[in-house]
C-alpha positions in Angstrom: -26.8 288.5 261.6 -26.6 289.3 257.1 -26.6 286.3 254.8 -24.6 288.1 252.6 -21.3 288.5 252.4 -19.8 291.5 253.4 -16.3 293.2 252.6 -16.8 295.9 255.3 -19.1 297.8 257.2 -22.3 298.9 254.7 -23.0 302.6 254.8 -26.9 303.0 254.0 -26.4 306.5 253.9 -23.4 307.4 252.0 -25.6 304.7 249.1 -28.7 307.1 250.0 -27.1 310.3 248.9 -25.4 309.0 246.4 -26.8 311.4 243.8 -25.8 314.2 245.8 -22.1 313.1 245.9 -22.1 312.6 242.4 -23.8 316.2 241.6 -20.9 317.5 244.0 -18.1 315.5 242.4 -19.1 317.0 238.9 -19.2 320.4 240.3 -16.3 320.5 242.5 -17.0 324.4 243.1 -20.0 324.4 244.3 -18.7 321.4 247.0 -15.7 323.5 247.4 -17.6 327.1 248.0 -20.3 325.4 250.7 -17.4 323.5 252.7 -15.4 327.4 253.4 -19.1 328.5 254.2 -19.9 325.4 256.7 -16.2 325.8 257.8 -16.3 329.5 258.3 -19.3 329.8 260.1 -18.0 326.6 262.1 -14.8 328.4 263.6 -17.3 331.7 264.2 -19.6 329.4 266.3 -16.6 328.0 268.2 -14.6 331.1 268.2 -17.5 332.9 269.7 -18.7 330.2 272.1 -14.8 330.3 274.0 -14.8 333.9 274.0 -18.0 334.2 276.0 -16.6 331.2 277.8 -13.3 333.1 278.6 -15.3 336.0 279.4 -18.3 335.1 281.8 -18.0 331.3 282.0 -18.7 330.4 285.5 -18.5 326.6 285.1 -15.9 324.1 284.1 -18.5 322.3 281.4 -17.4 323.2 278.5 -14.0 322.5 278.7 -14.4 319.5 280.4 -17.1 318.2 277.5 -14.6 318.9 274.8 -12.1 317.4 276.6 -14.0 314.6 276.6 -14.9 314.1 273.5 -11.6 314.1 271.7 -10.3 311.7 274.7 -13.3 309.5 272.7 -12.1 310.2 269.6 -8.8 309.3 270.2 -10.2 305.8 272.2 -12.5 305.5 269.5 -9.9 306.2 267.2 -7.5 303.0 268.1 -10.1 301.1 268.6 -12.0 301.2 265.8 -10.6 301.1 261.8 -13.1 301.3 258.5 -12.3 301.8 255.5 -13.2 305.1 253.3 -16.1 305.0 251.2 -15.8 304.3 247.1 -16.6 307.6 246.1 -15.3 310.4 249.0 -15.6 313.3 248.0 -13.8 315.0 251.4 -10.8 316.9 250.7 -9.2 320.5 251.7 -11.5 323.2 249.7 -8.7 325.4 249.8 -9.2 327.3 253.2 -8.0 326.5 256.5 -10.2 325.8 259.1 -9.6 325.7 263.4 -12.4 323.1 263.4 -13.1 321.2 260.7 -9.9 318.7 259.1 -10.1 317.9 255.6 -9.0 315.5 254.0 -8.6 311.3 255.1 -9.1 311.0 258.7 -9.8 307.8 260.8 -13.1 310.0 261.5 -15.9 308.3 259.4 -17.5 307.0 262.1 -16.9 309.5 265.0 -16.1 313.3 263.2 -15.1 315.7 265.9 -16.1 319.1 264.4 -19.7 317.7 264.3 -19.3 317.1 268.1 -17.9 320.8 268.8 -20.2 321.9 267.4 -22.9 320.0 269.0 -21.1 320.8 272.1 -21.3 324.6 271.2 -24.8 324.3 270.7 -25.9 323.3 273.8 -23.5 325.6 275.3 -25.8 328.5 273.5 -29.0 327.0 274.7 -27.9 326.9 278.2 -26.5 330.1 277.9 -29.6 331.4 276.3 -27.7 332.8 273.2 -30.7 332.5 270.6 -29.0 333.7 267.9 -25.4 332.0 267.9 -27.3 329.0 268.8 -30.0 329.5 265.6 -26.5 329.2 263.5 -24.8 327.1 265.2 -28.2 324.5 264.2 -27.0 325.9 261.2 -24.2 324.5 260.9 -24.1 321.4 261.7 -27.5 320.5 259.5 -24.9 321.4 256.6 
């Protein structure tokens, strides 16, 4: 236990990356461009995975894991609430996405679009689609 009073959860990663957040706060066009590009790559990966699964899928692993992920998200969102970081810059960049939700949502502790990309990446790996797996890893990093 810490001896100092903590009003809420201390987000050390947010504090550590404050210089990056300051850059994106001052360069909104760059931030929005990166958000749009990453969301497009994420959407392509998700649509490609579900298309491949629809055509060639012989396992129920993908729909069960996606359903379980969203069920876990609902349960955690109901049980755990936290405030947003003071300098939160995650907002609508001007382009809609199928897999990325923009704006304030109760998902700073469990981000569904990252979990969905991880599932897609693991499915591409299991199906031996190396190029699509690499693209989904790049989208995961960004």
